[in-house]
Backbone as CSV, one residue per row, in Angstrom:
resi,resn,N_x,N_y,N_z,CA_x,CA_y,CA_z,C_x,C_y,C_z
1,UNK,0.700,-1.135,0.127,-0.026,-0.155,0.012,0.888,1.198,-0.030
2,UNK,2.068,1.177,0.811,2.707,2.310,0.632,3.189,2.732,-0.648
3,UNK,3.533,1.775,-1.543,4.187,1.977,-3.031,3.242,2.728,-3.756
4,UNK,1.848,2.270,-3.650,0.987,3.039,-4.333,0.705,4.360,-4.286
5,UNK,0.669,4.891,-2.991,0.444,6.094,-2.592,1.481,7.082,-3.095
6,UNK,2.767,6.564,-3.074,3.874,7.489,-3.323,3.862,7.556,-5.054
7,UNK,3.266,6.583,-5.687,3.594,6.885,-7.067,2.343,7.921,-7.802
8,UNK,1.344,8.170,-6.875,0.267,9.029,-7.337,0.773,10.611,-7.566
9,UNK,0.501,11.089,-8.848,0.869,12.292,-8.929,0.362,13.363,-7.915
10,UNK,1.276,14.283,-7.566,1.056,15.421,-6.637,0.060,16.319,-7.114
11,UNK,-1.090,16.779,-6.417,-1.765,17.644,-7.215,-1.980,18.896,-6.095
12,UNK,-1.573,19.945,-6.414,-1.469,21.212,-5.548,-2.036,22.240,-6.143
13,UNK,-3.188,22.838,-5.678,-3.743,24.345,-6.264,-2.981,25.491,-5.558
14,UNK,-2.721,26.308,-6.356,-2.466,27.554,-5.857,-3.428,28.161,-5.295
15,UNK,-3.001,28.960,-3.937,-4.109,29.612,-3.139,-4.145,30.878,-3.658
16,UNK,-5.550,31.090,-3.585,-5.866,32.679,-4.145,-5.483,33.844,-3.452
17,UNK,-4.971,34.727,-4.079,-4.308,35.739,-3.592,-5.081,36.409,-2.562
18,UNK,-4.932,36.919,-1.493,-6.032,37.818,-0.603,-5.345,38.964,-0.638
19,UNK,-5.834,40.101,-1.271,-5.536,41.402,-1.393,-6.403,42.407,-0.691
20,UNK,-5.987,43.542,-0.206,-6.645,44.370,0.451,-7.017,43.988,1.899
21,UNK,-6.084,43.476,2.502,-6.506,42.783,3.864,-5.207,43.548,4.794
22,UNK,-5.109,45.000,4.726,-4.285,45.627,5.608,-2.861,45.804,5.253
23,UNK,-2.196,46.740,5.612,-0.755,47.268,5.076,0.235,46.146,5.621
24,UNK,0.103,45.337,6.665,0.997,44.236,7.305,0.928,43.017,6.059
25,UNK,-0.014,42.982,5.489,-0.118,41.504,4.702,0.625,41.663,3.613
26,UNK,1.431,42.578,3.135,2.100,43.074,2.080,1.315,43.321,0.628
27,UNK,0.052,43.157,0.922,-0.905,43.248,-0.284,-1.855,44.323,-0.075
28,UNK,-1.582,45.271,0.987,-2.715,46.288,1.211,-2.751,47.511,0.420
29,UNK,-3.163,48.626,0.894,-3.090,49.946,0.399,-3.917,49.804,-1.157
30,UNK,-2.972,49.857,-2.033,-3.463,49.813,-3.482,-3.860,48.485,-3.922
31,UNK,-3.676,47.492,-3.223,-3.923,46.090,-3.560,-3.397,45.477,-4.817
32,UNK,-2.283,46.073,-5.082,-1.455,45.576,-6.509,-2.427,45.937,-7.846
33,UNK,-3.125,47.162,-7.524,-3.807,47.462,-8.943,-3.200,48.443,-9.501
34,UNK,-1.852,48.967,-9.103,-0.790,49.959,-9.819,-1.322,51.260,-9.960
35,UNK,-1.919,51.707,-10.732,-2.466,53.319,-10.815,-3.722,53.690,-10.271
36,UNK,-4.214,53.082,-9.507,-5.619,53.561,-8.936,-5.629,54.856,-8.191
37,UNK,-4.505,55.178,-7.517,-4.629,56.501,-6.676,-3.612,57.614,-7.311
38,UNK,-3.183,57.507,-8.387,-2.237,58.471,-8.877,-2.600,59.194,-10.074
39,UNK,-1.727,59.824,-10.671,-2.179,60.688,-11.935,-2.928,60.010,-12.994
40,UNK,-2.541,58.976,-13.389,-3.165,58.304,-14.624,-4.487,57.471,-14.227
41,UNK,-4.866,57.590,-12.916,-6.177,57.315,-12.437,-7.171,58.295,-12.805
42,UNK,-6.752,59.487,-13.034,-7.579,60.655,-13.097,-8.247,60.856,-14.509
43,UNK,-9.407,61.259,-14.779,-10.119,61.464,-16.126,-9.410,62.623,-16.734
44,UNK,-9.074,63.939,-16.024,-9.282,65.100,-16.773,-7.763,65.499,-16.858
45,UNK,-6.605,64.588,-17.363,-5.475,65.108,-17.678,-5.503,65.371,-18.842
46,UNK,-5.031,67.021,-19.313,-4.904,67.300,-20.539,-3.953,66.564,-21.307
47,UNK,-4.316,66.473,-22.683,-3.585,65.568,-23.857,-2.071,66.179,-23.730
48,UNK,-1.796,67.489,-23.658,-0.705,68.066,-23.895,0.232,68.070,-22.732
49,UNK,-0.448,67.599,-21.656,0.403,67.835,-20.108,1.328,67.007,-20.220
50,UNK,2.782,67.375,-19.921,4.236,66.714,-19.784,4.605,66.763,-18.603
51,UNK,3.957,66.501,-17.455,4.471,66.701,-16.388,4.969,67.770,-15.522
52,UNK,4.359,68.963,-16.084,4.924,70.224,-15.442,5.894,70.848,-16.482
53,UNK,6.641,70.318,-17.285,7.646,71.031,-18.264,6.779,71.800,-19.370
54,UNK,7.319,72.599,-20.155,6.801,73.291,-21.211,6.240,72.376,-22.199
55,UNK,4.925,72.721,-22.663,4.518,71.911,-23.873,5.259,72.101,-25.174
56,UNK,5.156,70.826,-25.911,5.748,70.688,-27.037,5.238,71.910,-27.997
57,UNK,3.928,71.922,-27.828,3.197,73.060,-28.868,3.781,74.559,-28.678
58,UNK,4.315,74.778,-27.533,4.757,76.276,-27.164,6.082,76.449,-27.638
59,UNK,6.908,75.151,-28.231,8.145,75.561,-28.543,8.001,75.796,-30.286
60,UNK,7.004,75.665,-30.885,7.143,76.206,-32.203,6.502,77.413,-32.670
61,UNK,6.790,78.149,-33.655,6.495,79.613,-33.891,4.808,79.567,-33.971
62,UNK,4.221,80.803,-33.853,2.850,81.101,-33.886,2.636,80.667,-35.180
63,UNK,1.614,80.042,-35.716,1.043,79.661,-37.178,0.233,80.740,-37.610
64,UNK,-0.468,81.534,-36.743,-1.379,82.661,-37.306,-1.312,83.722,-36.492
65,UNK,-1.696,84.869,-36.945,-1.740,86.209,-36.246,-0.019,86.913,-36.036
66,UNK,-0.062,87.828,-35.317,1.369,88.234,-34.935,2.075,88.499,-36.013
67,UNK,1.643,89.289,-36.929,2.608,90.071,-38.106,3.367,88.889,-38.894
68,UNK,4.856,88.815,-38.646,5.676,87.960,-39.834,5.158,86.508,-39.730
69,UNK,4.886,85.934,-38.617,4.558,84.555,-38.639,3.373,84.014,-39.412
70,UNK,2.433,84.907,-40.143,1.342,84.502,-40.741,1.381,83.502,-41.683
71,UNK,0.804,82.261,-41.439,1.206,81.124,-42.705,-0.171,81.097,-43.550
72,UNK,-1.234,81.718,-43.403,-2.107,81.803,-44.226,-2.129,83.025,-45.133
73,UNK,-1.852,83.000,-46.441,-1.725,84.143,-47.054,-3.243,84.525,-47.983
74,UNK,-3.492,85.547,-48.225,-4.783,85.871,-48.832,-4.841,85.561,-50.125
75,UNK,-6.205,84.762,-50.289,-6.396,84.292,-51.372,-6.684,85.230,-52.666
76,UNK,-6.240,85.097,-53.890,-6.538,86.451,-54.742,-7.784,86.259,-55.197
77,UNK,-8.309,87.666,-55.545,-9.760,87.664,-56.127,-9.602,87.177,-57.671
78,UNK,-10.456,86.277,-57.962,-10.291,85.329,-59.396,-11.343,86.200,-60.077
79,UNK,-10.751,86.597,-61.376,-11.816,86.999,-62.583,-11.597,86.119,-63.703
80,UNK,-12.868,86.055,-64.356,-12.787,85.164,-65.705,-12.644,85.944,-66.941
81,UNK,-11.817,85.636,-67.866,-11.416,86.480,-69.106,-12.625,87.042,-69.692
82,UNK,-13.735,86.308,-69.598,-14.877,87.033,-70.237,-15.565,87.882,-69.665
83,UNK,-15.003,88.202,-68.315,-15.708,89.572,-67.707,-14.983,90.657,-67.992
84,UNK,-13.832,90.806,-69.039,-13.297,91.954,-69.461,-13.728,92.486,-70.924
85,UNK,-14.887,91.830,-71.264,-15.270,92.112,-72.389,-16.200,93.448,-72.159
86,UNK,-16.368,93.915,-71.058,-16.977,95.292,-70.619,-16.200,96.523,-71.059
87,UNK,-15.071,96.327,-71.477,-14.043,97.084,-71.691,-14.170,97.300,-73.108
88,UNK,-13.722,98.732,-73.603,-13.422,99.127,-75.171,-12.014,98.287,-75.674
89,UNK,-12.129,98.502,-76.869,-10.894,98.068,-77.516,-9.687,98.771,-77.186
90,UNK,-8.719,98.541,-76.952,-7.176,99.549,-76.523,-7.279,100.059,-75.034
91,UNK,-8.400,99.730,-74.440,-8.514,100.149,-72.825,-7.118,99.406,-72.368
92,UNK,-6.823,99.872,-70.991,-6.018,99.593,-70.000,-6.516,98.939,-68.912
93,UNK,-6.496,97.894,-68.526,-7.259,97.075,-67.535,-6.221,96.955,-66.515
94,UNK,-6.433,97.687,-65.116,-5.811,97.460,-64.179,-6.880,97.678,-63.094
95,UNK,-6.212,97.449,-61.489,-7.233,97.612,-60.367,-8.146,98.622,-60.447
96,UNK,-7.862,99.847,-60.649,-8.850,100.861,-60.665,-9.597,100.648,-61.678
97,UNK,-9.317,100.341,-62.875,-10.551,100.199,-64.129,-11.209,99.256,-63.532
98,UNK,-10.882,98.178,-62.976,-11.877,97.039,-62.577,-12.787,97.476,-61.334
99,UNK,-12.123,98.328,-60.521,-13.365,98.968,-59.547,-14.330,99.939,-60.458
100,UNK,-13.873,100.658,-61.020,-14.551,101.808,-61.789,-15.979,101.090,-62.429
101,UNK,-15.541,99.761,-62.954,-16.530,99.100,-63.874,-17.419,98.111,-63.014
102,UNK,-16.889,98.045,-61.847,-17.748,97.293,-60.784,-17.461,95.930,-60.969
103,UNK,-16.380,95.349,-61.616,-16.145,94.130,-61.519,-15.365,93.243,-60.207
104,UNK,-14.918,94.279,-59.367,-14.251,93.853,-58.196,-14.935,94.743,-57.303
105,UNK,-15.279,94.342,-56.055,-15.822,95.322,-54.931,-14.673,96.278,-54.372
106,UNK,-14.966,97.249,-54.052,-13.873,98.199,-53.711,-13.128,97.720,-52.550
107,UNK,-13.759,96.935,-51.717,-12.761,96.288,-50.640,-11.782,95.233,-50.914
108,UNK,-12.247,94.648,-52.241,-11.205,93.676,-52.716,-9.871,94.185,-53.497
109,UNK,-9.984,95.569,-53.701,-9.323,96.196,-54.703,-7.783,96.278,-53.822
110,UNK,-7.740,96.108,-52.669,-6.222,96.056,-52.013,-5.841,94.640,-51.935
111,UNK,-6.641,93.489,-52.400,-6.106,92.362,-52.606,-5.537,92.172,-53.781
112,UNK,-4.815,90.964,-54.247,-4.236,90.481,-55.305,-5.682,90.148,-56.113
113,UNK,-5.607,90.296,-57.504,-6.451,89.987,-58.512,-5.854,89.215,-59.571
114,UNK,-6.393,88.253,-59.820,-5.542,87.309,-60.794,-6.643,86.966,-62.035
115,UNK,-6.396,86.727,-63.242,-7.500,86.729,-64.484,-7.066,85.134,-64.922
116,UNK,-8.114,84.362,-64.830,-8.134,83.142,-65.517,-9.127,82.787,-66.536
117,UNK,-8.713,81.725,-67.279,-9.499,81.601,-68.543,-10.756,80.684,-68.279
118,UNK,-11.539,81.615,-68.068,-13.088,80.961,-68.029,-13.846,81.844,-69.079
119,UNK,-14.096,81.215,-70.295,-14.607,81.930,-71.186,-13.932,82.406,-72.474
120,UNK,-14.159,83.405,-73.217,-13.620,83.905,-74.467,-13.327,85.456,-74.310
121,UNK,-12.215,85.853,-74.890,-12.047,87.163,-74.872,-12.349,87.715,-76.293
122,UNK,-13.086,88.955,-76.240,-13.308,89.479,-77.736,-12.771,91.044,-77.900
123,UNK,-12.013,91.395,-77.122,-11.621,92.731,-77.295,-9.960,92.650,-77.402
124,UNK,-9.318,93.866,-77.899,-7.907,94.000,-77.789,-7.764,94.930,-76.488
125,UNK,-7.075,94.344,-75.680,-6.825,94.924,-74.302,-5.090,95.105,-73.939
126,UNK,-4.929,96.057,-72.911,-3.736,95.900,-72.158,-3.905,95.817,-70.894
127,UNK,-3.433,94.644,-70.471,-3.620,94.115,-69.005,-2.560,94.225,-68.223
128,UNK,-2.760,94.845,-67.035,-1.625,95.193,-65.969,-1.919,94.308,-64.726
129,UNK,-2.114,93.110,-64.808,-2.676,92.397,-63.634,-1.973,91.076,-63.887
130,UNK,-1.842,90.358,-62.919,-1.452,88.731,-63.047,-2.345,88.104,-63.783
131,UNK,-2.020,87.271,-64.839,-2.847,86.032,-65.446,-2.296,84.779,-65.618
132,UNK,-3.211,83.991,-66.090,-2.662,82.683,-66.186,-1.821,82.399,-67.441
133,UNK,-1.158,81.558,-67.779,-0.424,81.438,-69.307,-1.522,81.531,-70.368
134,UNK,-2.757,80.869,-69.921,-3.644,80.425,-71.129,-4.255,81.888,-71.383
135,UNK,-4.390,82.823,-70.377,-5.198,83.984,-70.764,-4.142,84.827,-71.259
136,UNK,-2.784,84.716,-71.032,-1.866,85.796,-71.534,-1.936,85.169,-73.329
137,UNK,-2.127,84.110,-73.467,-2.000,83.620,-74.930,-3.286,84.207,-75.570
138,UNK,-4.401,84.003,-74.832,-5.715,84.771,-75.508,-5.515,86.079,-75.738
139,UNK,-4.962,86.998,-74.921,-4.755,88.312,-74.762,-3.916,88.655,-76.271
140,UNK,-2.886,87.999,-76.142,-1.942,88.181,-77.458,-2.461,87.963,-78.714
141,UNK,-3.313,86.942,-78.658,-3.952,86.326,-79.867,-5.020,87.157,-80.417
142,UNK,-5.514,88.103,-79.512,-6.424,89.345,-80.134,-5.521,90.596,-80.199
143,UNK,-4.380,90.733,-80.099,-3.377,91.673,-80.488,-3.458,92.549,-79.192
144,UNK,-3.533,92.174,-77.802,-3.346,92.912,-76.920,-2.014,92.622,-76.166
145,UNK,-1.759,93.304,-75.015,-0.608,92.998,-74.361,-0.841,92.842,-72.764
146,UNK,0.063,91.886,-72.257,0.165,91.853,-70.925,1.280,92.587,-70.384
147,UNK,1.256,93.545,-69.559,2.148,94.448,-68.986,2.777,93.864,-67.589
């Protein structure tokens, strides 16, 4: 009988860890739960918070406002070439002429104006404004000039 019992496999189950039973037990206080009572347990830590040091965002230059650091440039006021047909042959087209004819609002006159090729040109004009390459070709084909 002695031999048989010693040949049986030994079965031992691990005892359950009893946590939260006082500081003397070695598993008291936070009970092995890690970040239950510290900063990571809080809900409202700002995403940019870096433990009190300066935020990374502050290290980069300003992206808008404050004079020279403006990254967004004013979009030019775009005119179609067909709108220039209101002028007479041989007229000089510049910003003031466009304001007089009412093609651009008075406030837009201080911004850049660019002429793009939407439509057809039927007049011979001298243009003193930035134009696209196709508009330049159209104006020169009609006998006008881009100054």
